C-alpha positions in Angstrom: 98.2 76.1 109.4 100.7 76.9 112.1 103.3 79.6 111.8 106.9 79.9 113.2 108.8 83.2 113.1 112.6 82.6 113.5 114.3 85.7 114.8 113.1 88.0 117.6 114.2 91.4 116.5 111.7 94.2 116.2 110.1 93.1 112.9 110.0 89.4 113.7 108.4 90.1 117.1 105.9 92.5 115.6 104.8 90.1 112.9 104.4 87.3 115.4 102.3 89.6 117.6 100.2 90.4 114.6 99.6 86.8 113.8 98.7 85.9 117.4 96.3 88.8 117.6 94.7 87.6 114.4 94.0 84.3 116.2 96.7 82.2 114.4 98.8 79.5 116.0 102.3 81.1 116.1 105.7 80.5 117.8 108.4 83.1 118.0 111.9 81.7 118.0 114.7 83.9 119.5 118.2 82.8 118.7 119.4 82.8 122.3 117.7 80.7 125.1 118.2 83.6 127.6 116.4 86.0 125.3 113.5 83.6 124.9 113.3 83.2 128.7 113.3 87.0 129.2 110.6 87.5 126.7 108.4 84.8 128.2 108.8 86.2 131.7 108.2 89.9 130.8 105.7 89.2 127.9 107.6 91.9 126.2 110.7 92.1 123.9 112.4 94.9 125.9 115.5 94.7 123.7 113.9 95.3 120.3 110.2 96.2 120.7 109.8 97.8 124.1 106.3 98.9 125.1 104.4 96.2 123.2 102.8 93.5 125.3 102.9 90.0 123.7 99.5 88.2 123.5 99.2 85.3 125.9 98.6 83.0 122.9 102.0 83.8 121.4 104.4 80.9 122.2 108.1 81.8 122.7 110.9 79.2 122.6 114.5 79.0 121.5 114.0 75.3 120.6 114.0 75.6 116.8 113.1 71.9 116.2 110.1 72.1 118.5 108.9 75.3 116.9 109.0 74.1 113.3 108.0 70.5 113.6 104.3 71.1 112.6 104.7 74.6 111.0 103.1 75.1 107.6 104.6 78.6 107.1 108.0 79.5 108.5 109.2 83.1 108.4 112.9 84.0 108.7 113.2 87.4 110.4 116.9 87.8 110.4 119.3 90.2 108.6 119.9 89.3 105.0 123.5 88.4 105.6 122.4 85.9 108.2 119.8 84.2 106.0 122.1 81.4 104.7 123.2 80.4 108.2 119.7 80.6 109.5 118.4 78.5 106.7 121.0 75.9 107.4 119.9 75.7 111.1 116.3 75.4 109.9 117.2 72.5 107.5 118.9 70.7 110.4 115.9 71.2 112.6 113.2 70.1 110.2 112.1 66.5 110.6 112.4 64.3 107.5 108.6 64.1 107.2 108.1 67.8 107.4 105.5 69.2 105.0 106.3 72.9 104.9 104.1 74.9 102.7 106.5 77.8 102.3 109.5 79.5 103.9 109.3 83.3 103.7 112.0 85.9 104.2 111.2 89.1 106.1 114.7 90.4 105.2 115.4 93.0 102.5 118.9 92.8 101.2 121.1 91.0 98.7 123.7 88.5 99.9 127.2 89.8 99.5 129.5 88.1 97.0 126.8 85.8 95.6 124.3 88.8 94.9 121.4 86.3 95.5 118.0 87.5 96.6 116.6 86.3 99.9 114.4 83.6 98.3 117.3 82.4 96.2 119.5 82.1 99.3 116.8 80.1 101.1 116.2 77.9 98.1 120.0 77.1 97.9 120.0 75.7 101.5 116.4 74.4 101.5 116.1 72.4 98.3 112.6 71.4 97.4 110.9 73.8 99.8 108.8 76.7 98.3 110.5 80.0 99.2 109.5 83.6 98.9 109.3 87.0 100.6 106.8 89.1 102.5 107.5 92.7 101.8 106.0 96.2 101.9 105.9 99.5 103.8 105.6 98.2 107.4 107.0 99.8 110.5 107.4 97.2 113.2 105.9 99.2 116.0 102.9 100.3 114.0 102.1 96.7 112.9 102.5 95.5 116.5 100.1 98.2 117.6 97.5 97.1 115.1 97.6 100.2 112.9 96.5 99.8 109.3 99.1 98.4 106.8 99.4 96.4 103.6 102.0 94.0 102.3 102.7 91.8 99.3 103.5 88.0 99.4 105.5 86.4 96.6 106.5 82.7 96.6 108.1 80.4 94.1 106.9 76.8 93.9 104.0 77.0 96.4 100.8 75.1 95.7 98.1 77.6 94.8 95.8 76.5 97.6 98.5 76.9 100.2 99.4 80.4 98.9 95.8 81.6 99.1 95.4 80.1 102.5 98.6 81.7 103.8 97.4 85.0 102.3 94.1 84.7 104.1 95.6 83.7 107.5 98.2 86.5 107.4 95.6 89.1 106.7 93.5 90.8 109.3 91.3 93.9 109.6 94.6 95.8 110.3 96.9 94.2 107.8 95.9 93.5 104.2 98.2 91.0 102.3 98.3 90.9 98.5 100.0 88.3 96.4 102.4 88.6 93.5 103.9 86.2 91.0 106.9 88.4 90.5 109.2 87.2 93.3 112.2 88.9 91.8 110.5 92.3 91.6 109.1 92.1 95.1 112.6 91.3 96.5 114.5 93.8 94.4 112.2 96.6 95.4 112.5 95.7 99.0 116.3 95.7 98.7 116.8 98.8 96.6 114.5 101.0 98.7 117.0 100.7 101.6 119.8 102.1 99.4 117.7 105.1 98.4 116.6 105.6 102.0 120.2 106.1 102.9 120.4 108.7 100.1 117.3 110.4 101.3 118.8 110.5 104.8 121.9 112.1 103.4 119.7 114.8 101.8 118.0 115.4 105.2 121.4 115.6 106.9 122.6 118.2 104.4 119.3 120.1 104.9 118.7 120.3 101.1 115.0 120.8 101.5 111.8 119.2 100.3 112.4 120.0 96.6 115.7 118.1 96.5 114.3 115.1 98.4 111.3 114.9 96.1 113.5 115.0 93.0 115.8 112.4 94.5 113.0 109.9 95.3 111.4 110.4 91.8 114.7 109.6 90.1 115.4 106.8 92.5 112.1 105.1 91.5 113.2 105.4 87.8 116.5 103.9 88.7 114.8 101.1 90.7 112.7 100.2 87.6 115.8 100.2 85.3 117.8 98.0 87.6 115.0 95.6 88.4 113.9 95.2 84.8 117.4 94.6 83.7 117.6 91.8 86.3 114.4 90.1 85.1 111.7 91.8 87.2 108.4 93.3 85.9 107.9 97.1 85.8 104.5 97.2 87.4 105.8 95.5 90.6 107.9 98.6 91.4 104.8 100.8 91.4 103.4 98.6 94.1 103.7 98.1 97.8 107.2 96.5 97.7 108.5 99.2 95.4 107.0 102.7 95.5 105.2 102.0 98.7 108.2 100.8 100.7 110.3 103.6 99.1 108.0 106.3 100.4 107.7 104.9 103.9 111.4 104.2 104.4 112.6 107.4 103.0 110.3 109.6 105.1 109.7 107.6 108.3 111.4 108.9 111.4 111.7 105.3 112.5 113.7 104.2 109.4 117.1 102.9 110.3 118.4 103.4 106.8 117.2 107.0 106.5 118.5 107.8 110.0 121.9 106.3 109.1 122.0 108.4 106.0 121.1 111.5 107.9 124.0 111.0 110.3 126.3 110.6 107.3 124.9 113.8 105.8 125.6 115.6 109.0 129.3 114.6 108.9 129.6 111.1 110.4 131.4 108.3 108.5 129.7 105.1 107.5 132.4 102.9 108.9 132.3 104.5 112.4 128.5 104.3 112.5 128.4 100.6 111.5 131.1 99.7 114.0 129.1 101.0 116.9 125.6 99.8 116.0 123.5 97.2 117.7 120.8 97.0 115.0 121.3 96.2 111.3 121.2 98.8 108.5 120.3 96.5 105.6 121.0 99.2 103.0 124.7 99.3 103.8 125.8 95.9 102.6 123.0 95.9 100.0 124.6 99.0 98.4 127.8 97.2 97.9 126.1 94.1 96.5 124.0 96.0 94.0 127.0 98.2 92.9 128.9 95.0 92.1 126.0 93.4 90.4 125.2 96.5 88.3 128.9 96.8 87.3 129.0 93.1 86.3 125.8 93.4 84.2 126.6 96.9 82.7 123.5 98.5 84.3 123.5 102.3 84.6 122.6 103.3 88.2 124.1 106.7 89.0 122.4 107.2 92.4 123.4 103.7 93.5 126.9 104.2 92.3 127.2 107.5 94.2 125.9 105.9 97.4 128.6 103.2 97.0 131.2 105.9 96.8 129.9 107.6 99.9 129.6 104.4 102.0 132.7 102.6 100.9 135.1 105.1 99.3 134.7 108.1 101.7 133.2 110.5 99.1 131.5 113.5 100.7 127.7 113.6 100.3 127.9 117.2 99.2 130.3 116.2 96.4 127.9 113.5 95.3 125.2 116.1 95.0 127.4 118.0 92.6 128.1 114.9 90.6 124.4 114.1 90.2 123.3 117.7 89.4 125.9 118.2 86.8 125.2 115.0 84.7 124.2 115.5 81.1 120.7 116.9 80.5 118.1 114.6 79.0 114.4 113.9 78.7 112.5 112.7 81.7 110.2 110.5 79.5 112.9 108.2 78.3 111.8 104.6 79.2 113.7 103.2 82.2 115.0 100.2 80.5 118.5 98.8 80.8 121.0 100.9 79.0 118.9 104.1 79.0 120.7 106.9 81.0 119.0 108.1 84.1 
């Protein structure tokens, strides 16, 4: 089984490095030919993953058709808002006789306007191809360095034998891959944790302390369950790697773009200014808007999410958001986090 990783940002590069070090046949596909040439020459992605030497076995090319012609597993390592366009390029590059076992997203965000999950976007542009996501608490640099990590793989429509083979081949002594049949839950967890990581960053920026951050993340997990279950996901998924696990890592990691973005807002910067001057993507920014719209359409109560939408898109001060959340009506913590139950 050959792998192709489309997108040479930090995470795409790191996962390709992991696969190559595990002895798998893998090709990394940067979007730009000049970027591919620079990576091949330096054996390092100095733009997005500096300091990590690429294994000699890792192939690098910008020729998408060449990279995917014999690939059994194709991973799309692009921002969520670019998934549709990347999927279209992939569809055009695949030969008519291609036998792709699965196409997986490494992105964690809902598509704006359609509110589709990553696998749904890919299924829309790649009809008949099994699609899914690989998610979990994984910092790109740590994975590239071979530090211990775990992820969860969820795919719709894949043959059972191919799913277990992909799981085996993507696992290694440093990265353990689990499987899940709850594709929606895995993807919703990966998307929502970025929203709450921005909120955690705001808490850090306001210097509210450990008590406040712990309370925020606990209530964020409850809200994650309520939103996900109302949208058809299973509760137990959010207690797993793609839910609680990714929430903890992203809300505490100094490397987290979403948490750092929120911290800057908590310290007084505006979201619009920060987004306008960024080179790298903050997935939680657009995902907040997409989820706010989706929850409003479905009548799902999500107060933290709603307050984050007000901060990012309506200019509400983070300190004012704190007062709004702290002064909500008092209630029991043990109320089940189902749709319609206040948080």
